[in-house]
N, C-alpha and C positions, 0 to 999 in steps of 0.2 A: 421568378416563376414562381406560384404556389402551387403546391403538392394538392390537388382535390379529387380522390378517388370516385368513379362513377364504377359500382360494383351493384348486381343485383342482387337485393337482400334474400337471401331463401328464409321459411318459417321459422325454423330452426333457428336462423343468426335472429332474426328478428324479436323473437322471444326471449332470446340472450341477452340483445339491447335493451327490449322493456323492461328488463329486471334491473338491469344497471341503471338506465335513465329515471326508474322511480326513485331506485335508492338515493342517488344520487341528488334527482330535486329535493328527495326529504331532506337530506343531509345538508343543502347546499342552498339554502331558499337566498340567500343574497343575488344568488346568479337567476334573473326572471326567463322563463320560457320554457321551451322544451330541448329535452339534449338531440341533435341532431347531429351524424355525422357517418362517416363510411364506414364499412365492415370489409375486414381482409382477414380470410381465415387461408394461415401458412400451413405448408404441407412440406417437409424437407424433404429431399431427392438426393442421394448419393452415387456419387461417379467415378470413374476414374480422370483424373486432372487430364491427361493427355486426351481425352476425349475432346477436351474445350482450349487444346493446344497450348496447356498452361506448364508445360514441363520446362524446368531451366527459370522458370520466374518465380521472384521472392512471393512467398505467402502475403508479405504484407502489401506487395507491388498492387496490387488487381481488386477489383470492387464488381458486384454484382448487379446488377439493376433490371428491374420489370417496370414497364408502361402500363399508368393506370388511371384512368380519366384521361387528363393532359398531361401526364408529367410521367416523369422518374422516379420511381423509388428505390433507395438500395436497399439489399437483400442483407440478411445476416447469415453468415456462413461460417462452416467449421471445418478445420483440416484434421486430417490422421495424425494424431501425435506419436510423437518419437519417445522411446523408452530409456533413459538414463539412471548408471548407478551414481548415487550421491551421497559422500560423506563429508559430514561437517569438515571445518578447517579446526581443527583443535592443536594449539601449540603445546608444547614441553607435556603432551598424553598421549598414553600408548593405545587407548580404549576406543579410536574412533570409528574403527571398522564394526565396533559392536553397534553404531547407530547409524552403518549406512543402510539409504533405504532407496527403492525405485521410484520414479519421477516419470511426469510426460512431458513433454514439451514441445512447442512448435517447430516443425522444421525449417529450417534455415532455406530452403524453395522447395517447389514444388518437383516430384518426380514425376514421371509418365505414369509408374502404377499407384502413386499417393489418391488417396479418398477424398476428395471433396464433398462436401454433405450442403446443399442449397436450400433454403427455408424459402420456395416460392409460392407464391398465392395461387389459391387454385383456378383462380381466371385472371388471365393475362391479353393484354392487346398485341398486335403485331407494331412495334414502335414504328414512326415515318423515319423513313432515309436517312434526313437529317432532322437534327435534336440537339438541344442544347449539351448534350453529353453523347460520346461514343464509341465505338468500339465492335469487333467482332459478335456478328448475331447469331445465337443457337436458338437451337429449339429442343428441349426436354419433353420429353413426351408430347404433350400438348399445351405446352407453355412457354413463352416467348423470354429469353435471358439474354442480356446484351454483357460482354465481359468488356469492363471497362480499365483506364488506368485509377489507381485510388485516388480519390481525394480528402484532402484532413479531417473532412467532416462525414466519411463514410464511414460505418461500421466496424471494427478491426474483426480479423479473424481470432476463433476460440480455438484449441485444441479439444479433439473428442477421442476418447477411449473404446474399440471395440467395435465402431460403426460397420454395416456390411452395405456392400452395394447393391442397389435397386437394377434389377433387368428392366430398362427404358431405354425408346430411342435417343442417340443423340446425334443432331446434326447441323452442319453448319448453314445457316438459311441467310447469312448475307455479312454485308456491312452497313454500320449507321456513322452518319458524319457529322463531327463534333461541330456547330456554329452557334455564334448568336454571344448575347454578351454572357449569358448564364454557363457559357461551357467552363469558366473556371469562377465560383461564386466567391468573391471578396478576395481575389488573388491580391491586388492592389494593397488595399488596406489589411488583408492578414500578414503581408509582408512588412508593413510599418509599424502594428500593433502587436506586441506578443500577448499570445494567448496561452492559458493552461488548460488542462482537463482536470476536474474534478469528481468528483462522487461523496454523495450523503444518504440518506436514507430518509423513512417516513414511518413513524409507531406507526400509523395503519398499517403496514405491510412488511415489518420487519420481526420476521419468523414468527409471525402470524397463524394461527390453527384457524382455518375459514370449513365450516359446515359445509354437507355435500349439497351441492346447486348453492351454497352461499355466497354473500357479496361483504369484502371489507371495502371500506373507503376512508378518505383523507376527511376528518372532519374539521380540519381547519385547512384550508388551500394553503399550499406554500409558497411563499414569496420567490421567485426566481431572481437570483444576485443579476443586478445590474451589468449588461454588458455580454449579456448569453446568447451565443451565437447558436448554439448545437444543444438539444435534449437526446441522448439514449437512454431510453428505459430498457431495464435486462432484469431476468431472474437470476438469483445465485441458485448454485445448486445445495444449500439449505433448503430450498424448494422442494417438494417430497415429486416423485414424477407423479404424470397426468396431466390433461388437458387444462388449459388458463386461456378466459378472456378478459383480457384489458382494455380498459376505456380509460381515454383519457383527454383534458382539454386544457389547452393554454388558453388567457385571455386577460383583456385591459384591466389591472387593479383598478383605475378611475369610471372606465366607461363600460365595463363589464362585457365590450366587444369582444367577440370569440374570434380568435385568430387561427387555432389549428384543434381538430376535435377527431375522433375516431376509437374506432373496437378493432384491438384485432387477436384473433385466437391462435395460441400456438401451444406446443406442445414440449413437455421438461423430461428425460429421460434416465439423470443421473449420471450423465459420461461423460459431462463438461465442466467448470469450474462457472460459469456464466452462460446464461440464455440472453440473447438481444434479442426485444421483440420489435424495437420499433425506434427509428431514428426523427425527431421534429425539427425541421429547418428552420427555427426561429429567425434567421436572418434574412429570410424570404419575404418576411411580412411583419413582424414587430420586433427587428433589433434595438436595443437603446430605449425600449418603452418597459415601463414597471408592469411586470408580468405576474399573475396568480396561475400554478399549476393544480389542477384535479385530478386524482385517479380513484378509478374504484376497480377491483378484483374480483372477478366471478370465479368459482371453484367449477369446472364440469364434471366435474368426478362425483359417482354415486356415493363416495365413503368422505368423513373429512380427510383436509389436508392440510399443509404447514407449506407457507408461503411468504417467502424473504423476497423485498425488490430493491435495487439498487437505483437512481438516479443519479446520470453521469453526464457534464456539460462539457462542453466547452466557453469558456468564457475571457474574457480581455482582463490583462493584469491589468494592475491599476498606471496611469500616468504618473501619479505621484509616489508609487512606491514600487521600489525590487526587494522582492524576497527571496531567500535561496533557502534550500534544506542540502544536506549532507549526512550521507551514510557510510559505513564500511569501515576502514582500518587504513592508516598512512603513518610514516614515520620520517624523520628527517635521519635517523642511524644510520650512518655507513654502509652497514654491516646487513641491516633491515631488522626484520623479527625473525626468532628464532626458527630454523628449518622444519617444515613440516613434511613428515614422511606419506606419502598417498596409499591407504592402506587396500584399496582393492584393484582389481586389475582392469583398465581401460575407466577408471571411476574421474567421478567431475567432485572438484574440492568445491567447497559453496562455504559464504557465510553468510546472516542473515541480513538483510537489511531493510529499513521500513519507509516506506512511502506514504507523507503525511498526507491528510485530505487536504483539496486544494493541490493537484500535482503540479506536473508538468505536461507541458504539449510543445513538443520540435524545440524544446531548449535544454534537452537534457544531454549531460555528459558522463559517461561510464569511465573511467580511468584505471588502467592496469599496468603495474612495475612489477613484473617477477623475475627470479633467479631459478635456474633449474641446475639438478643434477641429476645423472641417472647409472647408479653403479651395476654396471654389465658391460659384459666383453663385446656386445653386439650392439649396443645403443646407436641410434638413427644419427646420421649425418644433419638432418635438420626433423624438427618436429610441429605439425600446427596442431592447435587447439581451439575449441571455440569457448565464444565468452558468451554466457547467458544472461539476463535478469530474467528469470524463471517466470513465465514459460517461453520468452522475447531471446529469440537470438539475434545479439549485436554486431556479431564481427568476429573475427579471428585473429587470432595471433601466432606466430612464428618466431620458435626458438631455432638459432642455429649453433652447430658445434663451435667451442673455442680449441679448449685442451683437454688432458687426462690429467686429476690432480694427483697425489700424493697416495691414496688409497684406492686409484685404478680407478676411479669414476669419471665418467664423459661431464664437463663442466661444458654450458651454452653461455653464450650472449647471454647480457639482460633484456628480455623482450620487455617492449612497453606499445602501448596503444592508448587512445582518446577516440572514443566512439561517440557521437554526436547524429542528432536528426531522426531519431525511432521517435515512432509516437509510442507513449505509456499506454499501456492497454487498461482499461477499467478496473479489470480483478487485479490490478497490481496497487491501486490507488487507495485499498480498504485495510493496510495490514503489513502484514513481513514476507516478505518472500526472502529468494536466494540470487546472490551472487556467484554465479559456478563457472567454475573451469577446467575442461577437459576435451575429450577424453586424456587420462596421464597413466604412463604403467604402473603395476605395483610396485612401491619401493622408491617411484621416482622421488626426490627432494626438493621440496620447493621453498624459495623463499617469498616473502612478500614484502616490497616496499611500499605500495600501493594499490590499493583494490578499494575500490569507491564509487560512490553513484552522486550525483547533484542534479537540482537542479534550481528551476524557481517557482516560488510559491504566492500566491495570491494571500495575503491576508484578510483576517476579516474587518471588514468594514462597512461604513453603514449604507441605507438606503439613500439616496444613489451612492456615495461615498462621503467617507470624511475628511473634510478641507482642510481639518486645522491641524492633520499630521501628512507630513509630507517627506518625502525621499528619507523612508524609513524601508529598514530590513529587520527580520523576524526571525531568529533561529528554531530550527527543528532540525536537530542532531540525532545520529545512531552511533555509538562507538560501538566495535567491536573487540574482543579478545578473548575468546572462551566463554562469554555471556555477552548480551546484550544490553548497553547503557542507551534508554532514550531520554533525550534534554528538548523541553521545550522553554522558551522565555517569551512573556507577556511584558509589553510596558505598560506601566498603570498611569492614568490621566485623570487628572479633575475636572470640574466644572469649567474651569478655565481654561482648558486645553492647555494644559501645562503637565508637565511629567513630574511625580513624585515619588519613583520605584520602579520596582521589576518585580513580575512573580517567575520562579525557576522550578519546574517540575522534573525530576530526575526519578524514572524507572529503571531499577536494576533487576535484571531477571535470566534464567538460565534460557539457553539456546534448546530449544523443542522439537525433536523429530519425531516422523510417525513410528519411531523404532525405539521412543522413549526421552527422557528429559535429561542431559545432560546436566549433572550437577556443577553449580558454582563450585570454586576452589574456596575454601574458608581462610580465611584472614582479610586484610585491608585492600580494598580499593577506593580511590584518591581522584575525585574530579576537582581542577582547578576550574576558576572563575573570576572574571575582575571585571570591574564597574569602575567608569572612567569617571567618580564624580564621589562627592563627600556625602558618606553615610550620614543620615540627621538620628539614626540610633541603630542598636543592636538588631539583627535580622529577628525576625520572627520565623520559626520553621516549627514542624512535625513530620514524622514519618508513621510509616504502619510496614507492618510485615503481613502480608497475604498469608492466610491457612496456620497462622501460629495458634499451638497448642500446649496446654500445661502439661508437662512429661517428667517422668523421672528424675531428671536431671534438676527440675525446680526446687521440687522436694528435697535433694539432698544438698544441691548448695546452702541453705541455712544448716543445717544438721553441721554442716561442715565447717562452716564459715564460725559456730560457736564452738566446735572442738577445736579448731586453730587457735581461737581465743583464748580459750583453757590452756592451752600448750605452751601460747607465747605469755601469759601469765606467769604458770612454772617454771618458764626457761630460767629466771631471775634465782628462786628458789633454788632449783638443779645444780645452779652453777656456783652459789654460795655454799649449798650442804653434800651434795654429792659428791665422793673423792674418785669412785674406782670411775676410771677412765672408759672402761667399754660400756658401763651407762652411759657415759657423755655422749659417746657415739653413738649407742644406741639412740637416743632421744633427739637427737640431729639430725638421724634418717629418719623418725618419724614425723619431725615438725616439718621436715623436705617434704617430703611424701605429703602430707597434710596440702604445705602449699601447693603443690602441683597437680593435685587432684581439685583443691580449690581453682585454681588460674584455669583447668581445663572444663570443669562445670562450668564458670562466669563466659568463657568463651562458645556455650555452645549456642547461646539467642544473639540474634544479629543487633549490633549497635550502631546509629547513627552518631556522628557530630559534626555541627557547621559551624566552620569559621569565618570569618571576613572575608576571604578571597579562596575559601575550600572546602568539600566535602571529606569526609570521612566515612566508608562505611563497612565496617567488621562484621564480614558473613560469620556467622553461626556454625560450628559441623554440624547441629540439629537441623538447620535450617538453610542447607545447601539446593533444594529444588525449590524454595520461596522466592517468591517475586517483591522485594523492597521499594517503597515508593515514598519519596523525598519531596517534600513541599515547602519551598523558603521565599519569604516576601523582604524585599531589602528596601529603606527606604532613605530619598535622597531630598534633601530641601528643593521646592520646587524650580521646576529650569525647564527651558522652552530646548532642550536637547539632552538626549542621553544616548549612551554607548556602552556595549558590554561585549566581552570576548568568553569564549569557553571551550574548553580542549584540553589536553593532556590530560585524558584517561588514563591512568597507570593500574594495574591489576597483578595481584601475585602469581600470575601464570607466567609474566616478565618484568624484567626490570625494566626495560624498554617501553616509553610509553606511545600510547598512540596520540600520535600530534594531528588528526584529523581538525582541522582547526575553523572556527564558525565564529561569526559575528551579530550584533543585533546591535543596531540604531534606530533613533527617529529623531526629528523635529518637527516640533510645533510654530503655527502662525497665530499663534491663542483662540481666545474664546470664539466661537460658532455656536449662532442657535438653530434651532430645529432639527438638532441631529437625531436620527431613529435608528436604536439599538437593538440592533439583532445577529444572533450569529447563525453561521450555516455550516462551517467545516471543524467550529471547535472541538463540540461534542458528538457530530458524525450526524446531527439530526438539528434542524432548525427549531432555536428556540430564542428567547426573548430574558434569558435570565440575564442578570448583571453581576459582576464580581467573573471571578477565576472558578468555580464550582457549575457542575454541570445540574441541572435541573429537568431530570426523567418526567415531571409531571407535565412541564409545559413544552415537551415536544411537539412539531407538527407532524 
């Protein structure tokens, strides 16, 4: 069923649409004709969850629907956030409390008094008693809203901080019965085809300042990846508070036939990480067509405002590619990583994990295996903690008492859990979040065996797809031991469809918290990798240290090296000519001190060494807060298959390596003509650049 809104257009709304349509027509002459579409103005209403019968239900189980025109539209909604205290999981360090901070997450479930804020169109109709989707019908003020079971393509909830309830009447107005084929859209297909949700941006609305009452728009429309099922458009919290009108159009790339078009006016208040604006159900009218997306945003405020938009979609994974990403920490060591002591009362211990663009939908896995000791005379017989992929609650973990050790500490049985099937929210797809466990009592001692998240990832492939590559897995890993090491691998393909090497990108960075940057430990960090093919030549590589500056150590090192060279040259003369023993001892003390100073100055700067199967990053003591990036290109003889493993990240914090293991491999069927190269996930923007570098001048 196509969703077509039939809403009376007010003069103000018509004026807004006219401005957007005019600019859109001028900027996008390739699509002839006028821009017509429904206009929806959303107004958020905040009420108690109990008033809608939601108490006890998961915040992810429900959707809110309004009937516009001849169908339902899902409504964006926000849920009152829960505040927690988070401390980074730092091994062999005693200063974790210094970096503890407050955070806000979605609650596991609705309480009777939980505030829920629903963005409702100003004009809604009462839905028919039988419709493609059903649920309890409520009248909120003068609007009708159906509380329905959530479907995979409905906008997920967003946490909100500090919302106040509105004094509006709420009453139950009946029940809508779900009937017809549309009651579960694509349920059979969804079960057979793996899907992922991925986010990317457009240069026209990426932290862009828009003039008062001005407009920004996509000069070059975006090609939607084939297999697009659903699109969500959302503002991020980089967008400054105010009112905005978002015009969208999805049309056929070949015929210019318009499938979806409309304008939505919504408000941003700065109290949430994201603000969903509209859901576009591509599967209803244009699934598997080659589509283009055009966007224009009007700033409805009397002053300039920064806007930042993200495009999040549900896409098919490839039938010929099964790609994965993994992030966190794990070890095969019998005793696990060294104990971590929880520094704050009722604290959540957290490690940063990166979820790459082109993330996961319905196939995620969070894996937790932890040991626990509590050194207290009144330790509980059992302890249940929550597991968050912030801000998503994914489950709970229960520790049961086992025995008291020789130090009088209560030892609990190792607890483990695997959590699957939850929907990753779009604000997790665009960068780093935390995998957090708690609340735990202050002083609790945690041993980590496994604490990681993994999922499927759709790789970059061409329009509509790249048939010369099949059964391919790509690697995107994040390894965590008091630092964050991101590793990405891309297989290099020539014009014959064969593979001639790989490109490896490594980024070692300190953990960043709201209370400051946790410095890297100076010293040796090692990453092992293995390519199962004979290299045709030595790897090409380069590295960069962000923010590197000339310091006093750079000026002193040449001076000390010259002095040490002179002292070394004098050593032979002194040994032959000086007979006084104290003088010889004094000379040896001076030369030893000189070598120590030279070594200290030499280790001030970060150095990188690349070998055939490992990378050594020696972090300098002056650069423990800098980010180190390494790019390695390996070359093999042309082949139709290539496999690579990467893992075993070792750092100065512990002699136990992080054995979070990931693989990358691909097989080719040979040369195929007509391949159309463009990328959507790789640079977070769609561009047509070749090679491994991103070209911002070509972003769409």
